[in-house]
C-alpha angles and dihedrals in degrees: 000000000000091000098058096101092047093051092050092050094051091048093051092051091049093050093046090059091051097045097043087201121158089218090074093066093034091057096049092110090053089053093051090050092048091050093053092050091048092049091060095054098036093105092053093049091048089052090053090051093046087054092051090052093047092050090054093047094056085064094060113115112225093208091054093050087051092048090053092049092048089052092056090046089053090054092050090050090051090049088052092047094247105142099175095048089053092051091047092051094049090048089058090046091051092050091052093048092048090054091053093050094044091050096042110020093171094052114117102180128037111203115227107164142018125202137159140212129195133212114180120174115194103210137129120252089256092050090052091048088052090054092050091051089049092051090050090051093049092050092049089052092049093247092135097155092053089050090048090054088056095046093050087079099026094112146085103198150105118236115209107198123198118199117205142176116243104234094197092068110010100074091048090052090054090051093046091051090048091054092048092051090053089052089051091245092137098160091051091050092050089052092051092048094047091047090049089054091051090055093068110130121230118200121184134214110199113207110192111218101208096070092045091051093045090052091048090051092052090051088051091050092051091049090051093050091051088053091050094267090287109150119225127211088266091058090056091219096308117144129214088259091052090055092049092051092048088050091053090051091051090053089050089051089052093051094043091053089053100246087134142355129259088264092058094056099035097089094054095046090053094051093042089052087056090050092049090053093047090052092048093051094040092234130147111284089209114181093341093113092051091054091048089051090053090047094053090049091054093042093051092046090055100041099040093049093045096049097047139079091224 
């Protein structure tokens, strides 16, 4: 997670060279402001990501993890010419898989591993819109590979990937390989086992970073207002108003990247405008923060479900 910012900066520079668009240099002050606001909430965003990973890891099935490990042990044994060790490993794998099926007969996928990857483009909303327009032009001109290159870094997200064993086919493959080994058809057994490994299913959960950052920025604004809007060293001189403005920009980034539609973000923009006005006029924010919290809850439910396999 500590390399998020570096990856985003590299991507922005690379895209600037491709686009050759003046707005990239004109928006440099916007980028420095965005970077400062993001720095202050990075720890909160990392905590959210850690929670998402932990939640997925609780769904891993120990027996499936063991069955996968025993499959690999069987392959090693076959490569070493140890027939009995391969049979023993596959017997253990079969026992683990039978336990899973007996316990959860309707289960289609047995999770065995969780990993994540991050793409984080540091760019202003206008720069992102410029990239989107450029991609559209390239597609219209049939330059699909050039468009693909731009889209490769056109994201600000964490992708949590869960790898699972397909229970409709994997147990049968283990039994088939065992039978082949007993018939001394080692090469055929190896082919079956390696093919089974290649059938593992990967499902992705996409977590857009802009709404997470925006939510954290609003929380920082609320904390500052409760403290009399006196910035601490951790806030790097940012005021509550600065955090609110930064949150608004993050929502614009999320919309520009296509994580949601204008309608998805409209509610939060309207409430944040109310908050901004209340801060400027030094009036009571009342229940505005509660409404914003509710709005973020609804937004994340829509966006996270829409941009994920599961």
